[in-house]
VMD Tcl script that builds the backbone (N, CA, C; Angstrom):
set m [mol new atoms 264]
animate dup $m
set s [atomselect $m all]
$s set {name element resname resid chain x y z} {
  {N N MET 1 A 47.906 129.616 21.542}
  {CA C MET 1 A 47.549 130.815 22.280}
  {C C MET 1 A 48.231 130.770 23.651}
  {N N PRO 2 A 48.920 131.853 24.029}
  {CA C PRO 2 A 49.602 131.834 25.329}
  {C C PRO 2 A 48.611 131.810 26.490}
  {N N THR 3 A 48.975 131.098 27.522}
  {CA C THR 3 A 48.160 131.075 28.735}
  {C C THR 3 A 48.577 132.233 29.624}
  {N N LEU 4 A 47.769 132.524 30.627}
  {CA C LEU 4 A 48.093 133.614 31.540}
  {C C LEU 4 A 49.406 133.357 32.266}
  {N N GLU 5 A 49.722 132.098 32.554}
  {CA C GLU 5 A 50.956 131.763 33.252}
  {C C GLU 5 A 52.193 132.034 32.390}
  {N N SER 6 A 52.065 131.876 31.064}
  {CA C SER 6 A 53.217 132.068 30.185}
  {C C SER 6 A 53.270 133.478 29.598}
  {N N PHE 7 A 52.311 134.319 29.966}
  {CA C PHE 7 A 52.222 135.676 29.444}
  {C C PHE 7 A 53.263 136.535 30.151}
  {N N ASP 8 A 54.328 136.882 29.456}
  {CA C ASP 8 A 55.457 137.561 30.079}
  {C C ASP 8 A 55.699 138.897 29.389}
  {N N LEU 9 A 55.321 139.999 30.045}
  {CA C LEU 9 A 55.496 141.331 29.479}
  {C C LEU 9 A 56.664 142.042 30.144}
  {N N LEU 10 A 57.410 142.780 29.333}
  {CA C LEU 10 A 58.554 143.547 29.816}
  {C C LEU 10 A 58.255 145.036 29.676}
  {N N THR 11 A 58.708 145.809 30.634}
  {CA C THR 11 A 58.660 147.254 30.477}
  {C C THR 11 A 59.817 147.653 29.559}
  {N N LEU 12 A 59.819 148.898 29.103}
  {CA C LEU 12 A 60.924 149.367 28.270}
  {C C LEU 12 A 62.237 149.338 29.053}
  {N N ALA 13 A 62.177 149.620 30.346}
  {CA C ALA 13 A 63.375 149.560 31.188}
  {C C ALA 13 A 63.897 148.123 31.288}
  {N N ASP 14 A 62.978 147.148 31.411}
  {CA C ASP 14 A 63.384 145.735 31.454}
  {C C ASP 14 A 64.067 145.327 30.151}
  {N N ALA 15 A 63.480 145.727 29.031}
  {CA C ALA 15 A 64.056 145.399 27.726}
  {C C ALA 15 A 65.428 146.049 27.566}
  {N N ALA 16 A 65.571 147.273 28.055}
  {CA C ALA 16 A 66.862 147.969 27.977}
  {C C ALA 16 A 67.938 147.221 28.760}
  {N N LYS 17 A 67.566 146.712 29.936}
  {CA C LYS 17 A 68.523 145.934 30.736}
  {C C LYS 17 A 68.938 144.675 29.999}
  {N N LEU 18 A 67.976 143.986 29.401}
  {CA C LEU 18 A 68.283 142.754 28.671}
  {C C LEU 18 A 69.188 143.002 27.476}
  {N N LEU 19 A 69.006 144.133 26.794}
  {CA C LEU 19 A 69.783 144.442 25.593}
  {C C LEU 19 A 71.004 145.305 25.889}
  {N N HIS 20 A 71.219 145.627 27.168}
  {CA C HIS 20 A 72.380 146.424 27.581}
  {C C HIS 20 A 72.438 147.758 26.841}
  {N N CYS 21 A 71.311 148.470 26.830}
  {CA C CYS 21 A 71.264 149.791 26.206}
  {C C CYS 21 A 70.341 150.667 27.037}
  {N N SER 22 A 70.154 151.895 26.599}
  {CA C SER 22 A 69.316 152.834 27.356}
  {C C SER 22 A 67.833 152.630 27.047}
  {N N LYS 23 A 67.009 153.095 27.969}
  {CA C LYS 23 A 65.565 153.048 27.759}
  {C C LYS 23 A 65.178 153.922 26.567}
  {N N ALA 24 A 65.878 155.041 26.381}
  {CA C ALA 24 A 65.606 155.927 25.244}
  {C C ALA 24 A 65.862 155.212 23.922}
  {N N HIS 25 A 66.908 154.389 23.885}
  {CA C HIS 25 A 67.213 153.649 22.656}
  {C C HIS 25 A 66.109 152.626 22.369}
  {N N ILE 26 A 65.579 151.982 23.400}
  {CA C ILE 26 A 64.471 151.042 23.234}
  {C C ILE 26 A 63.235 151.785 22.724}
  {N N CYS 27 A 62.975 152.983 23.246}
  {CA C CYS 27 A 61.838 153.788 22.765}
  {C C CYS 27 A 61.976 154.058 21.276}
  {N N LYS 28 A 63.198 154.389 20.834}
  {CA C LYS 28 A 63.435 154.631 19.407}
  {C C LYS 28 A 63.224 153.353 18.598}
  {N N ALA 29 A 63.671 152.215 19.140}
  {CA C ALA 29 A 63.508 150.940 18.432}
  {C C ALA 29 A 62.034 150.553 18.326}
  {N N VAL 30 A 61.258 150.802 19.361}
  {CA C VAL 30 A 59.823 150.494 19.337}
  {C C VAL 30 A 59.104 151.378 18.313}
  {N N SER 31 A 59.518 152.639 18.221}
  {CA C SER 31 A 58.850 153.552 17.289}
  {C C SER 31 A 59.407 153.447 15.867}
  {N N GLY 32 A 60.404 152.586 15.650}
  {CA C GLY 32 A 60.933 152.364 14.310}
  {C C GLY 32 A 61.932 153.414 13.855}
  {N N ARG 33 A 62.578 154.098 14.786}
  {CA C ARG 33 A 63.521 155.155 14.430}
  {C C ARG 33 A 64.980 154.709 14.461}
  {N N ILE 34 A 65.226 153.389 14.381}
  {CA C ILE 34 A 66.592 152.873 14.300}
  {C C ILE 34 A 66.801 152.395 12.872}
  {N N ARG 35 A 67.700 153.054 12.155}
  {CA C ARG 35 A 67.940 152.722 10.755}
  {C C ARG 35 A 68.469 151.296 10.636}
  {N N GLY 36 A 67.886 150.544 9.716}
  {CA C GLY 36 A 68.336 149.185 9.451}
  {C C GLY 36 A 67.691 148.115 10.320}
  {N N CYS 37 A 66.829 148.503 11.248}
  {CA C CYS 37 A 66.144 147.529 12.112}
  {C C CYS 37 A 64.644 147.724 12.019}
  {N N THR 38 A 63.932 146.618 12.014}
  {CA C THR 38 A 62.483 146.695 12.063}
  {C C THR 38 A 62.060 147.135 13.466}
  {N N PRO 39 A 60.901 147.762 13.623}
  {CA C PRO 39 A 60.452 148.172 14.960}
  {C C PRO 39 A 60.225 146.974 15.876}
  {N N ILE 40 A 60.481 147.154 17.152}
  {CA C ILE 40 A 60.181 146.124 18.150}
  {C C ILE 40 A 58.677 146.138 18.378}
  {N N PRO 41 A 58.002 144.986 18.239}
  {CA C PRO 41 A 56.562 144.952 18.503}
  {C C PRO 41 A 56.280 145.249 19.982}
  {N N ALA 42 A 55.304 146.104 20.230}
  {CA C ALA 42 A 54.971 146.472 21.604}
  {C C ALA 42 A 53.476 146.695 21.734}
  {N N VAL 43 A 52.994 146.548 22.956}
  {CA C VAL 43 A 51.596 146.795 23.296}
  {C C VAL 43 A 51.530 148.169 23.952}
  {N N SER 44 A 50.628 149.014 23.507}
  {CA C SER 44 A 50.463 150.340 24.103}
  {C C SER 44 A 49.295 150.327 25.078}
  {N N LEU 45 A 49.561 150.800 26.265}
  {CA C LEU 45 A 48.523 151.003 27.285}
  {C C LEU 45 A 48.584 152.473 27.667}
  {N N GLY 46 A 47.868 153.296 26.923}
  {CA C GLY 46 A 48.001 154.732 27.108}
  {C C GLY 46 A 49.375 155.145 26.624}
  {N N ARG 47 A 50.140 155.815 27.480}
  {CA C ARG 47 A 51.502 156.208 27.130}
  {C C ARG 47 A 52.509 155.110 27.432}
  {N N ARG 48 A 52.090 154.113 28.157}
  {CA C ARG 48 A 52.987 153.025 28.549}
  {C C ARG 48 A 53.102 152.000 27.439}
  {N N LYS 49 A 54.308 151.509 27.207}
  {CA C LYS 49 A 54.549 150.468 26.205}
  {C C LYS 49 A 55.086 149.234 26.918}
  {N N LEU 50 A 54.589 148.077 26.498}
  {CA C LEU 50 A 55.053 146.798 27.046}
  {C C LEU 50 A 55.455 145.893 25.891}
  {N N ILE 51 A 56.483 145.099 26.116}
  {CA C ILE 51 A 57.015 144.208 25.083}
  {C C ILE 51 A 56.939 142.775 25.586}
  {N N ARG 52 A 56.349 141.892 24.784}
  {CA C ARG 52 A 56.351 140.471 25.150}
  {C C ARG 52 A 57.771 139.937 25.028}
  {N N ARG 53 A 58.204 139.152 25.988}
  {CA C ARG 53 A 59.559 138.590 25.986}
  {C C ARG 53 A 59.810 137.778 24.710}
  {N N GLU 54 A 58.825 137.001 24.280}
  {CA C GLU 54 A 58.972 136.183 23.071}
  {C C GLU 54 A 59.087 137.066 21.827}
  {N N SER 55 A 58.336 138.162 21.778}
  {CA C SER 55 A 58.433 139.090 20.647}
  {C C SER 55 A 59.820 139.718 20.575}
  {N N LEU 56 A 60.390 140.043 21.728}
  {CA C LEU 56 A 61.736 140.619 21.763}
  {C C LEU 56 A 62.762 139.602 21.273}
  {N N ARG 57 A 62.618 138.354 21.698}
  {CA C ARG 57 A 63.539 137.302 21.256}
  {C C ARG 57 A 63.460 137.121 19.738}
  {N N LEU 58 A 62.257 137.095 19.194}
  {CA C LEU 58 A 62.086 136.943 17.747}
  {C C LEU 58 A 62.621 138.164 16.992}
  {N N TRP 59 A 62.433 139.357 17.555}
  {CA C TRP 59 A 62.947 140.573 16.939}
  {C C TRP 59 A 64.469 140.532 16.851}
  {N N ILE 60 A 65.101 140.066 17.918}
  {CA C ILE 60 A 66.565 139.946 17.921}
  {C C ILE 60 A 67.016 138.997 16.823}
  {N N GLU 61 A 66.354 137.859 16.695}
  {CA C GLU 61 A 66.720 136.885 15.655}
  {C C GLU 61 A 66.543 137.470 14.255}
  {N N ARG 62 A 65.454 138.212 14.025}
  {CA C ARG 62 A 65.200 138.797 12.701}
  {C C ARG 62 A 66.216 139.872 12.345}
  {N N ASN 63 A 66.712 140.592 13.333}
  {CA C ASN 63 A 67.620 141.705 13.087}
  {C C ASN 63 A 69.091 141.337 13.237}
  {N N GLU 64 A 69.358 140.096 13.578}
  {CA C GLU 64 A 70.741 139.669 13.753}
  {C C GLU 64 A 71.400 139.474 12.386}
  {N N ARG 65 A 72.550 140.093 12.200}
  {CA C ARG 65 A 73.310 139.981 10.949}
  {C C ARG 65 A 74.778 139.812 11.277}
  {N N PRO 66 A 75.543 139.251 10.344}
  {CA C PRO 66 A 76.993 139.189 10.558}
  {C C PRO 66 A 77.569 140.602 10.630}
  {N N CYS 67 A 78.674 140.748 11.290}
  {CA C CYS 67 A 79.290 142.060 11.467}
  {C C CYS 67 A 79.623 142.712 10.131}
  {N N ALA 68 A 79.905 141.933 9.109}
  {CA C ALA 68 A 80.234 142.513 7.806}
  {C C ALA 68 A 79.103 143.397 7.306}
  {N N ASP 69 A 77.850 143.010 7.581}
  {CA C ASP 69 A 76.712 143.831 7.168}
  {C C ASP 69 A 76.547 145.046 8.070}
  {N N ASN 70 A 76.672 144.842 9.384}
  {CA C ASN 70 A 76.437 145.925 10.334}
  {C C ASN 70 A 77.571 146.935 10.383}
  {N N CYS 71 A 78.799 146.480 10.223}
  {CA C CYS 71 A 79.946 147.341 10.460}
  {C C CYS 71 A 80.524 147.957 9.196}
  {N N ALA 72 A 80.018 147.597 8.032}
  {CA C ALA 72 A 80.603 148.087 6.782}
  {C C ALA 72 A 80.568 149.603 6.697}
  {N N ASP 73 A 79.498 150.230 7.138}
  {CA C ASP 73 A 79.394 151.681 7.049}
  {C C ASP 73 A 80.215 152.381 8.127}
  {N N ALA 74 A 80.582 151.645 9.182}
  {CA C ALA 74 A 81.311 152.263 10.279}
  {C C ALA 74 A 82.794 152.427 9.963}
  {N N ASN 75 A 83.321 151.665 9.013}
  {CA C ASN 75 A 84.736 151.758 8.674}
  {C C ASN 75 A 84.994 152.985 7.812}
  {N N ILE 76 A 86.080 153.663 8.112}
  {CA C ILE 76 A 86.466 154.832 7.328}
  {C C ILE 76 A 87.474 154.355 6.294}
  {N N SER 77 A 87.153 154.520 5.016}
  {CA C SER 77 A 88.046 154.037 3.972}
  {C C SER 77 A 89.217 154.992 3.754}
  {N N THR 78 A 89.004 156.280 3.889}
  {CA C THR 78 A 90.088 157.248 3.750}
  {C C THR 78 A 89.986 158.250 4.881}
  {N N LEU 79 A 91.121 158.745 5.278}
  {CA C LEU 79 A 91.128 159.750 6.329}
  {C C LEU 79 A 90.878 161.120 5.720}
  {N N PRO 80 A 90.130 161.961 6.398}
  {CA C PRO 80 A 89.899 163.300 5.860}
  {C C PRO 80 A 91.208 164.086 5.853}
  {N N GLU 81 A 91.400 164.911 4.838}
  {CA C GLU 81 A 92.600 165.734 4.772}
  {C C GLU 81 A 92.357 167.010 5.538}
  {N N ARG 82 A 93.388 167.402 6.259}
  {CA C ARG 82 A 93.312 168.640 7.025}
  {C C ARG 82 A 94.218 169.678 6.382}
  {N N ASP 83 A 93.786 170.879 6.425}
  {CA C ASP 83 A 94.607 171.975 5.965}
  {C C ASP 83 A 95.363 172.496 7.172}
  {N N ALA 84 A 96.638 172.114 7.256}
  {CA C ALA 84 A 97.430 172.490 8.426}
  {C C ALA 84 A 97.761 173.971 8.416}
  {N N GLY 85 A 97.734 174.591 7.244}
  {CA C GLY 85 A 98.051 176.006 7.163}
  {C C GLY 85 A 99.534 176.241 7.419}
  {N N GLU 86 A 99.920 177.484 7.385}
  {CA C GLU 86 A 101.322 177.821 7.626}
  {C C GLU 86 A 101.522 178.106 9.105}
  {N N ARG 87 A 102.570 177.561 9.629}
  {CA C ARG 87 A 102.880 177.812 11.041}
  {C C ARG 87 A 103.993 178.837 11.117}
  {N N ALA 88 A 103.822 179.706 12.039}
  {CA C ALA 88 A 104.822 180.761 12.180}
  {C C ALA 88 A 105.975 180.367 13.054}
}
mol reanalyze $m
mol bondsrecalc $m
mol representation Tube
mol addrep $m
């Protein structure tokens, strides 16, 4: 059980700084709206959300994959064909 001294909570802005992304992206990750990633565990205090530093570290480890898994859908296998039409 964590002691009060080791109890380390992060705001969504703090988590965004640590992950080098926007606070809005962290909000989406906490609510489970990021495809392919489990939601970030968070404590709700009214409208405010707080994330334990250890929970964030464990979440990163669980969601870490080699680039082959993450980037496979990002590669374009064929280029779209354009209809150039007739030029005058």
